[in-house]
VOBA-592152 format. One record per residue (C-alpha): y, x, z; residue in three letters. Coordinates in steps of 0.5 Angstrom, whole numbers, plus 500, padded with zeros to 3 digits. Each point is the difference from the previous one (the first is absolute). Layout:
N
YXZAla;...
END
This chain:
117
888585069Met;496495504Ala;492501500Tyr;496494500Ala;494503503Arg;500503507Ser;496506498Gly;505502495Arg;506498505Ala;497505505Ala;499505495Thr;507500498His;503500507Gln;496506502Gly;503503493Trp;507498503Leu;498503507Ala;498507497Ser;506500496Thr;505499506Glu;496505504Ile;501505494Arg;508498499Arg;500502508Leu;497507499Leu;505504497Met;500508499Ala;505505498Thr;500503494Tyr;504506498Glu;503501493Tyr;503506497Leu;506499495Cys;502506495Ser;507499501Arg;501497507Cys;494503504Gly;495496504Pro;501493503Phe;495496504Asp;498493498Val;496495504Lys;495496496Leu;493496502Glu;494504501Ile;497502493Gly;506498496Thr;504506499Ala;501502492Pro;500507498Lys;507499498Gly;505496503Tyr;508499499Gly;505505503Cys;504495505Pro;506505498Val;500501493Cys;494496497Ala;496505497Ala;493500501Ile;497504506Ala;493503500Arg;496499506Arg;499505505Val;494501504Tyr;501503507Ser;497500507Ser;500494504Pro;505500506Gly;495502506Leu;503501507Ser;497505505Leu;500497507Thr;499503506Ser;493501504Lys;503495505Thr;502494495Val;494501496Ala;495499507Ala;504494502Leu;499497493His;493502500Ala;499496507Gln;504494497Glu;495500494Glu;494500505Gln;503495504Ala;501495494Arg;492501499Glu;497501507Ala;505497505Pro;499503507Ala;497494504Val;502500508Val;495497505Ser;506498505Glu;507499500Val;503506503Pro;503501507Pro;508498500Arg;504506502Thr;506499504Arg;506504499Val;504502506Pro;506497501Arg;506504501Arg;506497504Pro;507500495His;504506501Pro;506496502Ala;497498506Leu;500506503Ser;507500501Arg;501494503Leu;502500508Pro;494500505Arg;500496506Pro;
END
């Protein structure tokens, strides 16, 4: 469908962009079939119906509300995540290039077995 005016075309493009974003944002919804038991369905956010057809027996299963899948992280991982988030907002500023550190070179182990004059 072509729009003659640029304002309507821009509005249409904005609507298409928001639709594409919603299509990318998927959520997992849990349903309970009275015959087969629980199953999960991935749908767009906010589009889950109260009843959904069971993939095994095709009966209407009711939606089950459960807690979201949250995971507990260790204090170390949480601190690193917080540090990363802070670096995004306010990165550290340096005033000079750090000094170059030299790594000591070790001789190859096979050189010690060579005959010496």
